[in-house]
N, C-alpha and C positions, 0 to 999 in steps of 0.2 A: 589552187590556181590551175590554169590550163596552159601555163607558160611553156611547158615542155613539148607542146604539140602544135604544129603548124596547121591551124584550122582554115586559114585563108585560102589554101590551095585545095580545099576539099569540097568545092561547090557541087560536085557530082555525087557526093555521099547521100544516102537516104537520110531523112529526118529521124529523130530518135523514135518517134511513134512508128514510122515505116520500118525501121530496123527491127523492132521487137515483134512485129506482126508474125504470128504463127510459131514463135520460138518458145521452147520449153525452158523454164528457169528453175534453178535449184538454190534454195536459201537455207543457211544454217543460222542458229540464233534467233529464230523467228518469234520466240516467246519473250525476248528481251524488248526493252523500250524502242531501240532503233529498228529491230527486226519487225515489230508490229507495224510501225509507221511505213517501213519499206513495203511490206506486203499490202497494206491498204492503198498506198500510192500506186503500186503496180496494177492492182485490180481496178482502181478508179480511173487512172489516167491513160493506161495502155490497154484498152479493151481489145482483145483478140482471142483467138482460139487456142493459144498456147497454154500449156499447163504450168502451174507453179508448184513444184515439189518442195516440201518443207520438212527438214529434219527435226524430229521431235523425240525427246526421251520419255518413255512411259514412266510415270511415277505416281505416288500417292494413290495407288490402286486404280488409276485411270489409264485407259488406252490412249494411243496417240490421236485417234479420231475424236475421242471425248475431250481431250485437251484442246484440239483445234476448234471444236464446237464451242467450248467454253471461251476460248480466245476471241472468236469472231462474234460472240454474243454481247460483247462489251460495247460501250457507247462509241468507241472508235469506229466500229464497223456498222453502226446503226443505219446511217444514210444509205450505205451500199445495200444492206439487206432490204431496205424499204424501196429504194428506187430501181436497183438493178440486181435483184436477188440471184439471177442466173449466174453472175460472175463468181459467186462463191463456189460453184461447182468446179472451177478451175484449180482449186486448192487440193493437192494430193499429199496427205501426210505420209512420211516415211519414218518408220521406227528406227532409232539409232542413238549413238552416243559418241561424241567426238573423242572421248578418252579410250575408246575400244579399238582394237585392230580392225581395219576396214571401216572405221566409223560406226561399227556395230550394226551395219546394214546387212540384211539378209541377201543371199545370192540372187533371189528372184527380183528384189528391189534394185539391187546393183545392176542387173542386166537392163532394167528399164531405164535407169539413169544413164548408163553408159551409151545406150543406143539412141537416146532422145535429147538429152540436155545440151543446150547451146551456151547458156550464160550461168555462171555460178557467182553468188554473193556469199562470201564466208564471213559471217559476223560473230559466230559462236566463240566465246572466250570466257575466262574468269577475269572479272574486273575488280576483284577484291584487292585492295592495296596491301593487306596484311596476310595474303595467301602464302603458304609455305612454298619454298622453292620447288619441291617435288610436285605439288599440285599445280603450281603456275606453269611449270614446264609441260606437265601432262596435258593441260587444257590449251595453252597458248603456243606450244611448239610442236609437241607430238601430234596434237590434233590437226595442225596445219600440214605436217608431213603426210598424214593419212589422207587429207584432202587432196594433196598434190598427186599422190598415188592414184586416187580415183580419177582425177582430171586427166592424167596421162592415158587412161583407158577410154575416155569419152571420144566418140567418133565424130561428133558434131560440135565440139567445143569451139566457141568463138571468143570468149573472154572469161577470165577468172579475176574477180575483184576481192582482194583481201583487205579487211578493215584492221588497221593498226591504230596508232594513236600519235597525236602531235607531240606527245611527251616521251616517246621512245628514246629520244636523245636529249632529254631535258637537262642533262649535265653540261651541255654545250651552250655557249652564249649566243650562238647563231646557228640556225638549223636550215639547211637547204633541202631541196627535193631530191635527195640522193640517199643511198643506203650507206651508212657509216660502218667502218670495220669494227669488229669486236676485239676485246683483249683475250678472248678464249675461242677455241674451236668448238663449234656447237655440237658436232658429233661426239667429241670426247666428253663434253659436258653431259650429254644425254646418257653416255655409258656409265657415268657416276651413279645414276639412279639404280643400276642393277646391284651395286654392292655397298653403297654408302647408306648410313642411317640418316634420318632427318636431322639429328643432332650434329652429325659430321658435316652435312650440307650447310647447316646454319653457321658453322665455323668458317666455311669458305665464302659465305655470302658477301661480306664487306668487300673483299678483293674482287669478286665477280661483278658487283654492281657498277664499278667504274665511276662512282660519283652519283649514280641514280638513287632515288629515295626508296625504291621498293621493288619487289619481284615482278609486279605488273609491268612497269615500264621496261625493266630489263628483259623479260621474256618476250615482250612485243618486239624489241630490237633483235633478239635472237631469231625470232620468226622471220623477220625481214631478210636476214642473212641466209636463212634456210631457203627462202623463196628465190633469192638471187642465185643460189647454187643449184637447187634441185628443180626449179620451175622455169629455168631460163629458156627452155624450148617451148614453153607454153605462152599463150597470149595473156599475160598476167599484169595486173596493176596493183599498187599498194596505196591505200587511202588512209590519210592521217587526219582525222577530225580532232579538234581540241575538246573543250567541255561541251557536251551536247545538252542543250536546255529545252525548255518547253517550246511548242510550236508557235511560229509567228502568225501563220494564216491557215495552213493545212495540217491535218484535216479539220481541226477546230482551233481557233485562236486561243493560245494559252494552254493547250492540252498537254498533260504529262501524267504519267501513272506510276511514278516511282519517287522515292525521297532520297535517292543517292546524290552525293556530291552537292552541287549548288542548290538544287531543289530543296533538300533538307535544311540547308542554311537559311533559305528564304522563308520557309515555313516557320522555323524557329523564331526568326525576327518578327514575322507577321503575327504570331501568337504571343509575342512579348516575353518569350522564354529566353531569348538570347539578346542581351542588352550591352554587352561589352565584348570587343573583338581584338585579338592580336593581329593587326593587319597594317600594311603599308598602303594607304589609300591611293597612292600615286602609281600603283602597279596595274597592269591590264587584267581585267576579268575576261579571259578569252572564252566567252560563252557563245555558242552558235545554235540557232534554232534548229530543231530536229527536222523540220521540213526543208531547210536549206541542205542539210546533210543527206537526206534521202534523194533529193533532186540531183545532187552531185554524184551520189552512188550510181544512179540510173544512167547519168550522162557518161560516167567513166566506163560503165559496161558497154556502152555504144562506141565510144571513141577508141577503146582498147581493141575492139574487134576490127575496126576499120583502119586504124593507124598502126600497122604492124611494125614492131621494133624488136631488135634482138635482145632486149633486156627489160626487166620490170620498170615501168615508169612509176614515179611517186607523185602523189597529189596531196597538197595540204588544204584543209578546210578550216580556216580560223580568221579572226579579225586582224590579228597581228598589228602591224604598224599602219595599215591602210585605212582602217576604220576602227580605231581602238575604243573599247568601252572600259573605263577605269572603275575601280572598286568604289571610289568616292562618289561616282555618279550612280552606280547601280544600287548601292545601299540607300542613297537618298531617294531614288525612285521606288525602291521596294517599300521603304517606310511610308512614303507618300501614298502609294497604291493601297497598302493594307490599312492605312488610316482612313482613306476615303471609301474603301470597300473591305470592311473588316470580316474576319472569320466569324462563324456563328458562335464559337466558343474561344475566348481569348483569356490568357493569364493576366496580362497587363497590356497597356497601349504600346504600340511599336516604337522603339527608340534604341539607338545604338551609339555607344561611346567607343571611339577608336583609340587604340593604344599603340602609338608609334613615336619614339622607341617604346619597348615593352616594359619599361621600369614601373609605370603606373598601373599595369594590368592587374596585379594582385589587389591593389587598393580599390579600383573600380569594380572588380569582380566581387569583392566583399560588400561594397556599398549597394551595388545594383542587383546582385543575385542572392544575397543573404540577409541584408538589413530590411 
């Protein structure tokens, strides 16, 4: 939502398009699902002379330029390449790694970023639910601290938008657009990485999670507290999307390129491989189309720069109670869609039996998956 900001008194503000004209932008996590869509949207909808620096980690024997060339050769960027190929020249790959000191950026590249970048979108993170505490802290907390250090050096910085998750405080029954206190001091927690083994950290994990289900949600909450303390003098905003799903309209209706989370579930249902689910169908499937998410990211970058506050503002992007989508409806629609528009190769016709309470799950699993 945008409830934290008084937009009504901002009639003299530039439009979003006007604001971004000529500004250099820095994006991390550009090779991920959301990052790709954000890059494509910026190139397509905000045509200007500003450069878009993208942090990319060299791997698999490929340079960062080769990885970006491979990324922009996909169907997602096809229309841009065909209709306005010149906008691709705005992309400037920067070799780096968020787990390294200084984000692993060379001195030469750092000087370019420090002297030119005005808006930063920090999307890079580990989104694995079963990540070890050490790796989750390395990617999701220490990487954020290194980004804050870099942003403090930037001479033209107007806004820093950090992507968190709506589930950072999923142990709470109600979550507002505020940063909630932790049960541990984050700096002391990071100190543990210097002398504790992974086994010792695992023993501490249950007490650290504070009711959260995994290291992903916990370290995202830690990063928010880090930003509150170490980036309070920066124009920073925290963005909390829920489950990010396929595109509604842009850049292509239904576009998605990963099988993480809900997408993998839907594919398994569509192919007839998943036919029984442990699920309460009356709960909300808080899935938000990726184009809604990227639009809000860009908007937050604009509003953070113009509506200066002494503390990080938090923005949620989810269906919540305003326009809820329940699992009972979404599974029905998925089955209907894949029945009318089947995959080329299917195992069985789409059909799902819900088990709630879970007592009958073993029975239906045996009948529908093994018999």
